[in-house]
Structure formats: C-alpha cells, structure tokens
DRENRO-880344 format. One record per residue (C-alpha): residue number from 1; residue in three letters; z, x negated, y. Coordinates in steps of 0.1 Angstrom, whole numbers, plus 2048, in hexadecimal, padded with zeros to 3 digits. Layout:
- resi  resn  z  x  y
- NUM  ala  Z  X  Y $
...
END
This chain:
- resi  resn  z  x  y
- 1  met  C8E  452  60A $
- 2  asp  C81  460  62B $
- 3  leu  C5D  46D  627 $
- 4  lys  C50  458  644 $
- 5  val  C60  439  636 $
- 6  tyr  C52  441  613 $
- 7  ile  C2E  445  621 $
- 8  val  C31  424  634 $
- 9  phe  C3D  413  615 $
- 10  ile  C20  421  600 $
- 11  ile  C07  416  61A $
- 12  tyr  C17  3F3  61B $
- 13  leu  C16  3F1  5F5 $
- 14  ile  BF1  3FB  5F3 $
- 15  his  BE9  3E1  60E $
- 16  ser  BFC  3C6  5FC $
- 17  ile  BEA  3CD  5DB $
- 18  glu  BC8  3CC  5EC $
- 19  ser  BD1  3AB  5FD $
- 20  leu  BDD  39D  5DC $
- 21  asn  BBD  3A7  5CB $
- 22  lys  BA8  397  5E7 $
- 23  asp  BBD  377  5E4 $
- 24  ile  BB8  376  5BF $
- 25  asn  B93  37D  5C1 $
- 26  ser  B8F  362  5DC $
- 27  asn  B9A  348  5C3 $
- 28  ile  B83  353  5A7 $
- 29  pro  B5F  347  5A7 $
- 30  asp  B47  363  5AF $
- 31  ser  B36  35F  58E $
- 32  lys  B56  36C  57D $
- 33  leu  B59  38B  593 $
- 34  asn  B4C  3AD  58B $
- 35  phe  B3A  3C4  5A4 $
- 36  thr  B59  3D4  5B4 $
- 37  gln  B6B  3B2  5B7 $
- 38  leu  B4C  3A2  5C7 $
- 39  ala  B48  3BF  5DF $
- 40  thr  B6D  3BF  5E8 $
- 41  lys  B6E  39A  5ED $
- 42  tyr  B53  39C  608 $
- 43  gly  B62  3BA  61A $
- 44  tyr  B50  3D7  60A $
- 45  ser  B5D  3F4  5F6 $
- 46  ala  B51  3FD  5D3 $
- 47  glu  B5A  41A  5BC $
- 48  glu  B53  419  597 $
- 49  his  B43  438  587 $
- 50  lys  B3B  441  563 $
- 51  val  B1B  454  55B $
- 52  thr  B15  462  538 $
- 53  thr  AF1  467  52D $
- 54  glu  AE5  484  518 $
- 55  asp  AE4  46D  4F9 $
- 56  gly  B07  460  4FE $
- 57  tyr  B03  43F  510 $
- 58  ile  B1E  438  52A $
- 59  leu  B10  427  548 $
- 60  thr  B24  416  564 $
- 61  met  B1A  41B  588 $
- 62  phe  B29  40F  5A9 $
- 63  arg  B2A  421  5CA $
- 64  met  B2B  407  5E5 $
- 65  lys  B31  40A  60B $
- 66  gly  B33  3F3  628 $
- 67  glu  B52  3F0  63E $
- 68  arg  B57  40E  654 $
- 69  cys  B39  41F  644 $
- 70  glu  B3B  443  638 $
- 71  gly  B19  442  627 $
- 72  thr  B00  458  63A $
- 73  gly  ADF  467  631 $
- 74  leu  AD1  46A  60E $
- 75  pro  AE2  455  5F3 $
- 76  val  AD0  436  5E8 $
- 77  val  ACF  42D  5C3 $
- 78  met  AC8  409  5B8 $
- 79  met  ABD  3FF  595 $
- 80  his  ABB  3DB  588 $
- 81  gly  AA1  3C9  574 $
- 82  leu  A9F  3BD  550 $
- 83  leu  ABE  3A8  544 $
- 84  met  ACF  3AF  565 $
- 85  ser  AEB  3C5  571 $
- 86  ser  AF7  3D5  592 $
- 87  asp  B06  3B2  59A $
- 88  ser  AE3  3A4  59F $
- 89  phe  AE1  3B7  5C1 $
- 90  leu  B00  3A4  5CC $
- 91  asp  AF9  382  5BE $
- 92  ala  AE6  375  5DC $
- 93  gly  B06  379  5F1 $
- 94  pro  B10  38E  60F $
- 95  asp  AF5  380  625 $
- 96  ala  AD8  386  60D $
- 97  gly  AE3  39D  5F0 $
- 98  leu  ACF  3BD  5F3 $
- 99  ala  AEE  3D3  5EB $
- 100  tyr  B02  3C2  607 $
- 101  leu  AE5  3C6  620 $
- 102  leu  AE1  3EB  618 $
- 103  ala  B06  3F1  61A $
- 104  asp  B06  3E1  63C $
- 105  thr  AEE  3FC  648 $
- 106  cys  B07  416  63C $
- 107  glu  AF1  424  620 $
- 108  asp  B03  439  605 $
- 109  leu  AFC  41F  5EA $
- 110  trp  AFE  425  5C5 $
- 111  val  AF7  407  5B0 $
- 112  ala  AEF  410  58B $
- 113  asn  AEF  3FE  56A $
- 114  cys  AD8  408  54D $
- 115  arg  AE3  409  528 $
- 116  gly  AE9  3E9  516 $
- 117  asn  AF5  3D2  531 $
- 118  tyr  B1A  3C7  534 $
- 119  tyr  B23  3E4  54B $
- 120  ser  B12  3FF  535 $
- 121  arg  B1A  3F2  512 $
- 122  ala  B2C  412  507 $
- 123  his  B25  433  4F6 $
- 124  thr  B37  454  4EE $
- 125  ser  B34  44E  4C8 $
- 126  leu  B22  42D  4C2 $
- 127  asn  B32  40A  4C2 $
- 128  pro  B1A  3F0  4D0 $
- 129  asn  B2B  3D5  4BB $
- 130  lys  B28  3E8  49A $
- 131  asp  B0D  402  49D $
- 132  pro  AE8  3F6  49E $
- 133  lys  ADE  419  4A9 $
- 134  phe  AEE  411  4CB $
- 135  trp  AD2  3F7  4D1 $
- 136  glu  AB5  40E  4C7 $
- 137  phe  AA7  411  4EA $
- 138  asp  A8E  402  502 $
- 139  val  A81  40C  524 $
- 140  gln  A77  42E  516 $
- 141  glu  A9B  438  512 $
- 142  ile  AA6  428  533 $
- 143  gly  A8C  43D  545 $
- 144  tyr  A91  45D  531 $
- 145  tyr  AB7  45D  531 $
- 146  asp  AC7  443  548 $
- 147  val  AB4  448  568 $
- 148  pro  AB6  46E  568 $
- 149  ala  ADB  46C  560 $
- 150  val  AE2  455  57D $
- 151  ile  ACE  46B  595 $
- 152  asp  ADF  48B  58A $
- 153  tyr  B01  47B  58D $
- 154  val  AFB  46F  5B0 $
- 155  leu  AED  490  5BB $
- 156  asp  B0B  4A2  5AD $
- 157  gln  B24  48A  5BD $
- 158  thr  B13  48B  5DF $
- 159  asn  B06  4AF  5E0 $
- 160  ala  AE5  4A0  5EC $
- 161  asp  AC3  4AF  5E2 $
- 162  lys  AB1  48E  5DC $
- 163  val  AB7  469  5DA $
- 164  asn  AA5  44B  5E7 $
- 165  tyr  AA0  432  5CA $
- 166  ile  A9C  40C  5CA $
- 167  gly  A91  3FE  5A9 $
- 168  phe  A8B  3D9  5A1 $
- 169  ser  A73  3D1  585 $
- 170  gln  A7E  3E5  567 $
- 171  gly  A94  3F9  57E $
- 172  ala  A73  406  58E $
- 173  gly  A5E  408  56F $
- 174  thr  A77  41F  55E $
- 175  val  A74  438  57B $
- 176  phe  A4F  43C  572 $
- 177  ile  A59  443  54E $
- 178  met  A72  45D  55A $
- 179  cys  A57  46F  56E $
- 180  ser  A3F  46E  551 $
- 181  glu  A59  47B  538 $
- 182  arg  A70  491  54C $
- 183  pro  A5E  4AC  561 $
- 184  gly  A70  4B5  580 $
- 185  tyr  A83  494  585 $
- 186  cys  A6A  485  59D $
- 187  glu  A72  4A1  5B5 $
- 188  lys  A96  493  5B7 $
- 189  leu  A89  473  5C6 $
- 190  asn  A83  472  5EB $
- 191  leu  A75  44F  5EA $
- 192  leu  A70  434  5D0 $
- 193  ile  A71  410  5DC $
- 194  gly  A63  3FB  5C0 $
- 195  leu  A6A  3D5  5C2 $
- 196  ala  A51  3C3  5AB $
- 197  pro  A50  3E3  595 $
- 198  ala  A4C  3DC  570 $
- 199  ala  A34  3F4  55E $
- 200  arg  A1C  3E0  549 $
- 201  gln  A1F  3BA  546 $
- 202  thr  9FB  3B2  53B $
- 203  tyr  9F6  394  553 $
- 204  thr  A19  386  553 $
- 205  lys  A15  361  55B $
- 206  ser  A37  354  550 $
- 207  val  A33  341  530 $
- 208  leu  A58  342  529 $
- 209  phe  A5C  367  52E $
- 210  arg  A3D  36E  51A $
- 211  thr  A49  358  4FE $
- 212  ile  A6B  368  4FD $
- 213  ala  A5E  38C  4FD $
- 214  thr  A42  385  4E5 $
- 215  thr  A59  374  4CD $
- 216  cys  A71  391  4CE $
- 217  met  A53  3A8  4C7 $
- 218  lys  A47  394  4A9 $
- 219  thr  A69  38E  49A $
- 220  glu  A7A  3AF  4A1 $
- 221  gly  A7A  3BB  47D $
- 222  val  A88  39A  470 $
- 223  leu  AA3  397  48B $
- 224  lys  AAF  3BB  485 $
- 225  leu  AB2  3B3  45F $
- 226  ala  AC7  396  46A $
- 227  gly  ADE  3AD  47D $
- 228  ile  AD1  3A4  4A0 $
- 229  his  ACD  3C3  4B6 $
- 230  glu  ADB  3B7  4D7 $
- 231  val  ACB  399  4EA $
- 232  phe  AD3  384  508 $
- 233  gly  AF7  391  50B $
- 234  lys  B19  381  50F $
- 235  glu  B14  361  4FB $
- 236  ile  AF5  356  50E $
- 237  arg  B05  360  52F $
- 238  asp  B25  34D  529 $
- 239  ile  B11  32D  520 $
- 240  leu  AFB  330  53F $
- 241  ser  B19  337  556 $
- 242  glu  B2D  319  54A $
- 243  phe  B10  301  54B $
- 244  cys  B01  30C  56C $
- 245  ser  B21  309  57E $
- 246  phe  B29  2E6  571 $
- 247  asp  B19  2D1  58D $
- 248  asp  AFA  2CE  5A3 $
- 249  asp  AE6  2BE  587 $
- 250  ala  AEE  2DB  570 $
- 251  ser  AE5  2F4  58B $
- 252  asn  AC3  2E3  590 $
- 253  val  ABD  2E7  56A $
- 254  cys  AC6  30C  56D $
- 255  leu  AB0  310  58B $
- 256  ser  A93  300  577 $
- 257  phe  A9A  31A  55C $
- 258  leu  A96  336  575 $
- 259  trp  A75  327  581 $
- 260  leu  A68  325  55D $
- 261  leu  A72  349  558 $
- 262  asp  A61  353  578 $
- 263  ser  A50  33C  591 $
- 264  pro  A5C  31F  5A7 $
- 265  his  A67  327  5CB $
- 266  pro  A79  308  5D8 $
- 267  gly  A96  310  5F0 $
- 268  ser  A96  335  5E9 $
- 269  ile  AB5  338  5D2 $
- 270  ser  AD4  326  5DF $
- 271  tyr  AEC  313  5C9 $
- 272  ser  B08  32C  5D0 $
- 273  thr  AF1  349  5C5 $
- 274  leu  AE6  336  5A7 $
- 275  arg  B0A  330  59B $
- 276  arg  B13  354  5A3 $
- 277  leu  AF5  364  591 $
- 278  phe  AFA  351  570 $
- 279  gly  B1C  362  56D $
- 280  his  B09  383  56B $
- 281  phe  AE8  37A  55C $
- 282  thr  ADE  37F  540 $
- 283  ala  AEE  3A1  53F $
- 284  gly  AE1  3AC  51D $
- 285  thr  AC9  3C5  50E $
- 286  ser  ABB  3D1  4ED $
- 287  leu  AA4  3BD  4D7 $
- 288  gln  A8D  3DC  4D6 $
- 289  asn  A8B  3DB  4FC $
- 290  met  A81  3B6  4FC $
- 291  ala  A67  3BD  4E1 $
- 292  arg  A59  3DA  4F6 $
- 293  tyr  A53  3C0  512 $
- 294  gly  A40  3AB  4F9 $
- 295  gln  A2B  3C9  4F0 $
- 296  ser  A24  3D0  515 $
- 297  met  A16  3AD  519 $
- 298  ala  9FD  3B4  4FD $
- 299  thr  9EE  3D3  50B $
- 300  lys  9DD  3DF  52B $
- 301  asn  9F0  400  529 $
- 302  phe  A12  40C  535 $
- 303  gln  A1D  41D  515 $
- 304  lys  A39  425  4FD $
- 305  phe  A47  40F  4E2 $
- 306  asp  A2F  407  4C6 $
- 307  phe  A42  40C  4A6 $
- 308  gly  A24  405  490 $
- 309  leu  A0B  41D  47F $
- 310  lys  A23  430  468 $
- 311  lys  A3F  435  480 $
- 312  asn  A28  43C  49D $
- 313  leu  A19  459  489 $
- 314  arg  A3C  466  482 $
- 315  val  A4A  462  4A5 $
- 316  tyr  A2B  468  4BB $
- 317  gly  A14  47B  4A3 $
- 318  asn  9FA  460  4AB $
- 319  ala  9F1  43D  49E $
- 320  phe  9F6  42F  4C1 $
- 321  pro  A12  431  4DA $
- 322  pro  A0C  44A  4F6 $
- 323  lys  A05  43D  519 $
- 324  tyr  A1D  447  535 $
- 325  asn  A0F  45F  54E $
- 326  leu  A11  44C  56F $
- 327  ser  A01  469  582 $
- 328  ala  A21  47C  57C $
- 329  ser  A33  465  594 $
- 330  thr  A2D  47B  5B2 $
- 331  met  A4A  46F  5C9 $
- 332  pro  A43  459  5E7 $
- 333  val  A41  434  5DC $
- 334  met  A44  414  5EF $
- 335  ile  A3D  3F4  5DC $
- 336  met  A44  3D0  5E4 $
- 337  tyr  A3A  3B2  5CF $
- 338  gly  A35  38D  5D0 $
- 339  lys  A16  378  5CD $
- 340  asn  A2A  35D  5BA $
- 341  asp  A3A  375  5A1 $
- 342  gly  A38  367  57E $
- 343  met  A46  385  56B $
- 344  val  A35  3A3  57B $
- 345  asp  A13  397  585 $
- 346  thr  A01  3A4  5A4 $
- 347  lys  9E4  3B1  58F $
- 348  asp  9FC  3C7  57B $
- 349  val  A0D  3D4  59B $
- 350  glu  9EB  3DB  5AB $
- 351  trp  9E0  3ED  58B $
- 352  leu  A00  402  58D $
- 353  val  9FA  40B  5B1 $
- 354  ser  9D7  417  5A8 $
- 355  lys  9E6  430  58F $
- 356  leu  A02  43E  5A5 $
- 357  pro  9F9  45D  5BA $
- 358  asn  A10  459  5D8 $
- 359  val  A14  435  5E2 $
- 360  ile  A1D  434  607 $
- 361  glu  A1B  40E  609 $
- 362  ser  A15  3F1  5F2 $
- 363  ser  A19  3CE  600 $
- 364  leu  A1C  3AA  5F7 $
- 365  val  A3B  399  604 $
- 366  pro  A2F  383  621 $
- 367  asp  A3E  364  611 $
- 368  pro  A22  356  5FA $
- 369  asn  A3C  346  5E3 $
- 370  trp  A50  366  5DD $
- 371  thr  A59  369  5B8 $
- 372  his  A66  384  5A2 $
- 373  leu  A8A  379  5A2 $
- 374  asp  A89  374  5C8 $
- 375  asn  A8D  39A  5CB $
- 376  thr  AB1  397  5C1 $
- 377  tyr  ABB  373  5C5 $
- 378  ser  AA8  364  5E3 $
- 379  arg  ABB  359  602 $
- 380  phe  A9E  367  616 $
- 381  ile  AA1  38B  60C $
- 382  ala  AB0  396  62E $
- 383  asn  A90  38B  63F $
- 384  ser  A76  390  624 $
- 385  thr  A7A  3B1  612 $
- 386  phe  A98  3C2  622 $
- 387  pro  A88  3CB  644 $
- 388  lys  A6D  3E0  633 $
- 389  ile  A87  3EF  61B $
- 390  arg  A9D  3F8  638 $
- 391  asp  A81  407  64C $
- 392  phe  A75  41D  62F $
- 393  leu  A98  429  627 $
- 394  ser  A9B  432  64C $
- 395  lys  A7A  445  64C $
- 396  phe  A82  458  62C $
- 397  gly  AA8  45C  633 $
END
C-alpha cells in the first residue's frame, strides 16, 4: 500500500473510532460515564494518568484541556472533597462545572483523586476487597502521601517549578496537613485556592453529617470487627443513582437528601446535575476517615487521629494526638466560603484563616444562600466563584 494512502487510511480510522465513541457516549446517561467519557462528550480532551504513592497506593489523575488549547502557564491541580471524585468537578455540566470552566480558559488542568474512591481503589500489594490494611487511612495519609505524590507527578510531567492548586473541602484541608508534615512541599505551591476548606469541623451545623460522622467514630471498633472497613462505596452509589434518576419526584427526594446533608439552596442544583452527580456520589472512603471527621467535630483543634490512650502513646509518644502546624502553610492562600454552608461552618473557616500566615484574601461568596455542595454542583458557579478563581490564577500564573 502506498505510504500516503496508508496514512490517510489510519487518520480516517482514528476519526471513525472517535466518532463512534462520541455516538456511543451520547446515548449513555452522564451518570454512567467516567471522567474521560464526560469530557470527550462535551468537546474536551482528557488523558488518564496513574500516580503511585510512597506507600503503594495507585491514584488515578486526569489531564484535561479545552478545544484548541495547549495549556499555558503553570499547571493547575484540582482535588475533590470527602466522598467525591474528580467527576464532581464535571457534574454541574459544561456551563457550570469548574473543570470545564477552567479548561475553557486554557489552563493546563490536572484533576486528581485521593486514595479510596472508585478511581483510586488500587495498591501495589494490597487488595481493597480482601486486605483491611488497605483501608487503614484518613486525611493524615491523604495529606502525607497522596497530595505530595500528585504534585511531584505533575511537576515531573510538565517540567514546571510550581503548581497552582485548587482544593475543595477535604481537598484543601489535606494540603495544610502536607505542609505541616512534609517540609519543603509548600514551596512547590505557587497558590492554594481553598473552596470551603475543611480543617476542623467544630461548628458543623448539618445534623445528618454530624450524625453519620459521630456514629462512625463511636462504632468504628465494632464495625471493623464485623469486617466493615470501606464505607459509602459502590453499593450506596448504585442505589442512589438508580433511585434519583427514576422521575422528578425521586429527584426531589434526592435533592432533599443533599439539603439535609448540607443546607437548602432552592434553584441552585439543576435536575440534570442532580441525576448526573448521583452516578458519582458517594465515591467511597475508609471507615477510619469518616471516624476522623467525627473526632474533628468533638474538638476545637485541627489534629491527627485519636487512637485512644494506649495507641496514642505508642504512635505519638503522647496521650493526646498532635495538632497540625498551620503556621507551616506558608504558600499564598485564597479562600472562598459560603454563609449557608452546613458542613464547614463559617466560624471554622474564620478560625483557620486566623492561623494561616499568608492568606492573600478570604471572602464570603456574595450569594447569602451559598452552601458547601454549591462549590461543585451549583448552576451558578460561573458567576459566583469562578470569576475570582480565574482572576487569582491569572495573577499567580
């Protein structure tokens, strides 16, 4: 076959496969699509990358770009919140999803996943279905191993000196853990944008979230004896996905569930987003991590896991768990949070801001009804939080 004809044939074949994939994806509900499929469906490119941590966890990360974008400036890393995944930054759809909006500005976007969710449920030697040791982690390990591994991988792939980092809730709180526990890593951050950053949860208003976390804390030992180490994974997600996509009445029930988990904000989350997000939420985590959130609601400190007197003495050399050193978070920080946040209360955010040494700006979202989950799922993101995020990335790019 003539070389030119062969090249034309290969190009035609690749184009045909891409078109076929788009046609297939267009007939599948968004709730059933993964990150690359969602991005492709709406005209974006996404590459899948595997990152292995120092303790053997294999994390999945996606590099996303807008159409005709090369990705200029410093790379931008995004990290999701508790029980979420990278998909949460797409679930609001191409007009509101934060990852889409950032890709539209041609940021070199890297959307990460921490250990334990459905994208990062793998290890070099441990089987998450058989080995309880896989699930012996909480935010400490995510901050100590996962966040540094993600940053190092992105720097290696891009040859950049620093990254800009956007963390939502737990995704921001674990950065402060990294800075406290891993000297030198703060210097790799050009800017941290913290959306409703979760450090301590002393004043959490959500009765449902507080009940779930406190129950996990109080029953952790019994549940582990019963063989329960992973929580809010596939089984819960499948039930929610099927029920919430049934009809409008079912969707309203699921919206009420989100309001109970957080706070009400009528009109903020669309039905299409609601049905999409429940295909990806809840994404799973460890029982120990949920118990750690229960502990965080029972103290005024931002501290490590409390194993109890005997194990604390063995692990920490002290009867009480050590506090994280927030003064070590020396990178520039911009924080945005909502007045109506039921999961990370404004008093806890303001306490955090008072402890950080280099907060460039801390501001309430102008919408007085802005909740915790609005940061990922609201139809108003493009006008509420994104303009400030875009401006800060431009200033620090």
